[in-house]
C-alpha positions in Angstrom: 0.0 0.0 0.0 1.0 3.7 -0.3 0.0 6.9 1.1 -1.0 9.3 -1.7 -1.0 12.5 0.5 2.5 11.7 1.6 3.5 11.0 -2.0 2.2 14.4 -3.0 3.6 16.2 -0.1 7.1 14.6 0.0 7.9 13.9 -3.7 9.6 16.6 -5.9 6.8 16.3 -8.5 4.1 16.6 -5.8 5.7 19.7 -4.3 6.1 21.3 -7.7 2.5 20.6 -8.5 1.4 22.1 -5.2 3.5 25.1 -5.6 2.1 25.7 -9.2 -1.5 25.3 -8.0 -0.9 27.8 -5.1 0.5 30.3 -7.5 -2.5 29.9 -9.9 -4.9 30.1 -6.9 -3.1 33.4 -5.7 -3.3 34.7 -9.2 -7.1 34.1 -9.3 -7.5 35.8 -5.9 -5.6 38.9 -7.2 -7.9 39.1 -10.1 -10.9 39.2 -7.8 -9.5 41.7 -5.4 -10.2 44.9 -7.4 -13.8 44.1 -7.9 -14.2 43.1 -4.3 -12.6 46.3 -3.1 -14.9 48.3 -5.4 -18.0 46.5 -4.0 -17.0 47.0 -0.5 -16.4 50.7 -1.0 -19.8 51.1 -2.8 -21.5 49.3 0.0 -19.9 51.4 2.7 -21.0 54.6 0.7 -24.5 53.3 0.5 -24.7 52.4 4.2 -23.2 55.8 5.1 -25.9 57.7 3.1 -28.9 59.1 4.9 -32.2 57.3 4.8 -33.6 60.2 2.8 -30.8 59.8 0.1 -31.3 56.1 0.0 -35.1 56.5 -0.7 -34.5 59.0 -3.5 -34.5 57.9 -7.2 -30.7 58.4 -7.4 -30.3 56.4 -4.1 -32.5 53.5 -5.5 -30.4 53.6 -8.8 -27.3 53.4 -6.8 -28.6 50.4 -4.9 -29.7 48.6 -8.1 -26.3 49.3 -9.7 -24.7 47.9 -6.6 -26.8 44.7 -6.8 -26.0 44.3 -10.4 -22.2 44.7 -9.8 -22.5 42.2 -6.9 -24.3 39.7 -9.1 -21.6 40.1 -11.8 -18.9 39.6 -9.1 -20.6 36.5 -7.9 -20.7 35.0 -11.4 -17.0 35.9 -12.0 -16.2 34.4 -8.6 -18.0 31.2 -9.5 -16.4 30.9 -12.9 -13.0 31.4 -11.5 -13.7 28.8 -8.7 -14.7 26.4 -11.6 -11.5 27.3 -13.4 -9.5 26.4 -10.3 -11.2 23.2 -9.7 -10.6 22.2 -13.4 -7.0 23.1 -13.0 -6.6 21.1 -9.9 -8.2 18.1 -11.5 -6.0 18.3 -14.6 -2.9 18.7 -12.4 -3.8 15.7 -10.3 -4.5 13.7 -13.6 -1.0 14.6 -14.8 0.5 13.6 -11.5 -1.3 10.2 -11.5 0.0 9.7 -15.0 3.5 10.4 -13.9 3.1 8.1 -10.9 1.5 5.2 -12.7 4.8 3.7 -14.3 6.7 4.3 -11.3 4.0 2.5 -9.2 4.2 -0.4 -11.6 8.0 -0.5 -11.3 7.8 -0.4 -7.5 5.2 -3.2 -7.5 7.5 -5.4 -9.7 10.6 -4.6 -7.6 8.7 -5.6 -4.5 7.0 -8.7 -6.0 3.7 -7.1 -5.2 0.5 -8.1 -6.8 -1.7 -5.1 -6.1 -1.3 -1.5 -4.9 -3.9 0.1 -2.7 -3.9 3.6 -1.5 -3.4 3.7 2.3 -6.6 5.9 2.8 -8.7 3.0 1.5 -7.3 0.5 4.0 -8.3 0.1 7.6 -5.1 -1.4 8.9 -1.9 -2.7 7.4 1.6 -3.9 8.5 4.2 -1.1 8.1 6.4 -3.4 6.1 4.0 -3.4 3.2 4.0 0.3 2.9 5.9 1.3 -0.3 5.4 5.1 0.0 9.1 5.7 0.8 10.3 3.5 -2.1 7.7 5.1 -4.4 8.8 8.7 -3.5 12.4 7.8 -4.2 11.7 6.2 -7.5 9.3 9.2 -8.5 12.0 11.7 -7.6 14.5 9.9 -9.7 12.2 10.0 -12.8 9.8 13.0 -12.4 10.8 16.3 -10.7 8.0 18.5 -12.3 4.4 18.3 -13.2 3.0 20.4 -16.0 0.3 22.5 -14.4 -1.5 25.0 -16.6 -4.5 27.2 -15.7 -7.5 25.7 -17.3 -9.9 27.6 -19.3 -13.7 27.1 -19.4 -15.6 27.0 -22.7 -18.0 29.8 -23.2 -21.5 29.0 -22.1 -23.8 27.9 -25.0 -26.3 30.3 -26.2 -29.7 29.9 -24.7 -32.5 28.5 -27.0 -34.7 30.9 -28.8 -37.9 29.9 -26.9 -38.2 28.3 -23.5 -38.0 24.5 -23.9 -37.2 24.7 -27.6 -34.2 22.8 -28.9 -31.5 24.8 -30.8 -31.8 24.7 -34.5 -29.4 22.2 -36.2 -26.4 23.4 -38.1 -26.7 23.5 -41.9 -26.3 20.1 -43.3 -26.5 18.4 -40.0 -28.6 15.3 -39.5 -31.7 15.7 -37.3 -31.5 13.5 -34.2 -33.7 10.4 -34.0 -36.6 10.5 -31.6 -35.9 8.6 -28.5 -36.5 4.9 -28.7 -39.3 3.5 -26.6 -38.0 1.5 -23.6 -37.5 -2.1 -24.2 -40.0 -4.4 -22.5 -38.5 -6.4 -19.7 -38.2 -10.1 -20.5 -41.0 -12.2 -19.1 -40.1 -14.7 -16.3 -40.7 -18.4 -17.2 
């Protein structure tokens, strides 16, 4: 068995991946800071205004503009959160691809038949833990992991009418209607 958390924390490739993910997370947070500061300043200004000012047409417009900006900020924050999640998933996929051949080599060298992550095992004898050997072999073969900030595809355009399917592209085949469910076989 092996400890994946220890492998990420103590291998050169895992440390490299973690550092790159932290840098990307920090970059995303820096992208959000100006909008967040603007919203906070606007909220303080709205709260500091008198009741009479807040009930005027200009005050209501200011509040509506604030709510619109806040909604846009929330959308941006959600989109960047999704970017970070996708970036992390891609990084761990790349890490796992780098670990796979080393894990196989370690299994062969130890005459192992199966490798199980320690977090999926209730108890084991410490002598079967191959984490240290795995880290040594991984450090010898892989020192870095390619981590790139992910990009999300632009959201698809909404259909013209609620519930209407988008029109097929020119020359595209129309989809077949869904097949009726097959009847369950009868018991003898």
